[in-house]
N, C-alpha and C positions, 0 to 999 in steps of 0.2 A: 615318845611311845614307852619306853621301858624304864623311864625314870621313878614310877612308884611300884615296882615289881618287888613283892615280898617273897614269895616261893617260885622253887621250880618242882615239876611233879612229874614223876616217871612210872612207869609200869612193871611189874615183873609177874611171872605166872607160866601159863600154859596157853599154847594155840588154842582156839575154837572154844575159850571159856566164856566169853562175854566182856572182853576188854575193851573191844571196839567200840562195843554199845556204851559202855561207862564213859571212855573217851570222848566220843560224839557227843552226849550228853553235857559232859564236862565243858566242852568247848562251844557249847550253847549259851554258857552262863556268861553274862555281861562284863564279867571281870576276869575271864578266863580265855586263852587261846591256849588250844592243845591240837597239835597235828596228827595225823593218823599216818602210823608206818614210815615216819621219816628214818627211823633207825638213828637217832640223834647219839646214842653211843658210839656208834661208828663214826659218826662226824665228829665226835670227840677225839679217837684213836687217830683219825687221820690228820689231827692237830689245828681245827678251826678255833677261832677265839669267840669271845662271847658274844659279840657285836654278829658276826657272819650267823653263828649258830641259832641265834634268836631269829635272825633276818629269814633264814633258811626254814624254820619253823613257821613263821607268819605265812610266807610264800608258798609252802606245803599245802598250810592250810586253805588258802585261798584259791588253789588250784584245785583243791578237794572239793571245796563249794562250787567252783566254776563247773566242775566235771557231775553235780549233780548228787553228790554225797553217797555215792554207791561203791560198797568193797565185799567181794567175796559174795556177790550175787544179793547181797542184802543191801537196803536202801537207810541209812543214818540221817536223814535230813529232820530237823526240828522246825517245822514251819513257824514262822514268826520269831524266832529266837536270833542269837548273835554269835552264829556258828561263823567263823573266818574273821570275827571281827570283835571288839571290844569298847566299853566306855572308858572306864578307868582299868586299866589292866594292872592287876595283882598277882595272878598265877600264869605260868606259862610252861610248856612241857609236850612231850610226845609219848605217843602210845605205841609200842611196839614191846608185848607182853613176853611172849615166847622166845625172842630172839635176845631179849635183854637179859634175861633169866642166863643164857649160856655166855654172854658179855661178860657179865658179873661173876660168873661160876669159873669160865677160863681166863679170864685175865681181872683179878680182884682190883688191881692197881687204877682200872680205869674208872671206878667209884670217885675215887681222889680225884683224879684228873678232871671228873666232872664237876665235883664241886669246886676245883680251883678254875674252871673255865666259867661258871654260871656266876659266881660268886654269890650265891644266895643258899638258903637252907632248903634242902633236897628232901621231898617227901615221897612215900613210895605208895602205890595204889596195887593190891594183891586180889584180884577177881578169882572167885573159886565156884566151880560148877559141880553138881553132880558129877561124881566119877564114871559112873555108867555111861551118861549121856557124852561127857566130855572125850571120853577113848572112843566110843562111837562115831563122833562127829570127824575126829582126827582119822579114823580109819576109813570114812567114807570120802575123806577127800585125799585120797590116793595112796594110802598107806595100809598094810596088811595087819588086818586087828590084831596078830600075836605080838607082832612089832609095836602097834600102837601101845599096847600093854605096857610092854617092857620101855618104850619110850618114855612114856608117861610118867612113871615112875622114877625112871631116871632124872626127868625134870623134877619131880618133887624133890629127889636128893639136891639137885642145884638149888631149889628155894630153901630148902632146909639150911644150906651153906649161907644162904643171903640173909635170911633171919636170924642166924647167928652172930652176924657181923654187924645187923643193924640194929638201933634204938628201937624196940617194941612203940615207942610214942610216936615213932617217924613212920609208921607202917598202917593203912587203912585196909582193912580186910573187908571186901564187899562178896557177900553172898549171891550170885546171879539169881537163883530163884527168889530170893527175900527182896531183891530190887523189884524184880516184875510183879512180886505181889503187892508190894507197898512202897511205889516209887518215890512219894514226897517224901516219906520220913527216911528213907535211905539217901536220897540226895541231900535232904539238909543235913543229916549226917556227915556227908562227904564235903560239903559247903563248909562246916564247923571245922573240919579237920585242916580243909586247906586254909583257912581265913578268908572265905567268901562269903558275900551276904546272904541271907534265907530269903531270896527274890521269889515272891510266889507266883511272878509271871511265868518265869524259867519253868519252874517245878511244874506248872499247869501244862506248859507247852510240852515239857518231856513226858509227862504222865500221858498226854493225847496221843503220843505215837509209839507208845510202848505195848505190846500184845501181852498181856497179862498169863498166858498159857506158856508153859515152857517148851521147848521142842524135845519131843522125847527121842531122840535119836538112837537110844539104846535097843528100840525097837525093830530097827534096821539091819541090825547086824545078827550073826550066828553066835549065841554063847554056848561053846562047850562046856562040860564040867570042869575041863582042864583049865579052860579062860576064866571060869568063873573062881575056881580056886587060887589063881594067879593072883587076881584083884583083892579077892578077900585076904590073902596072906598078908600083902602089903599094906593095904589101906590102914590098919589100926597103928601103923610106924609113923603116922602124919596125922598129928592130932589137929591141924586145922582143916582136915578133909571131914565132910559130913559123914560121920560115923555110922548115922541111920544107914546108908549106903549098904550096909553090912546083910540087911534085912532084904534086898531086892531078891526076888525069885522068879524069873522069867518064865512067860506061857510055855508049857512043853512044845509048843511049835515053833519057838524062837531058840529051843536049845535041842542039840542034838548030839549024841555020843563023839567022841573024839576019832 
């Protein structure tokens, strides 16, 4: 099953940014298997070998498929596609974006151990969502908004360190909103990056399950002047973030004095 593998792919970035959607769409490709939330780097730290790691990715993906492809309340099933299975397997990997950022930051040698384990070129996917919506979603999933702002930019610092260590040619940056607006184009770009075929049936199946309207999570939290300032102060430090987010001005009803 693994004899024709060409690439190992992994994710880094931020929780609630759209990594799970991209991982599920990639897993739907007939030449790829991508598990959701296995935490493959943790398994590498535990010392698992190549065959065991790949077997765990396959098994985790099949269990996810059998369980209905639901994660954090969202349905990631792509009807009629190849989730949890493959024809000729060229790409294998795991989607664990936020935690992987901190593994790579806290234990830099884990990347070398991953490369030694998989014995394949490693390619990275970095999904970026609107700062305001990303932070708001993190906060509505159990974290105080002020802490979510600080933690988000701490994660940006970790991402900056990863980007400084990894060749730019090995990183594919996917803007969440751009994917929703033009799925076929973005998915074909991702396929090219990973060496996968531009399969039109795969792209069509993925496009059919994508809601083109981004979730405006920012409208569900209270933006005080201090919180707005905290985000606007940090955002320009990280050029891969959407700098147009600096223009965000909440409705008066969504912003109250500190």
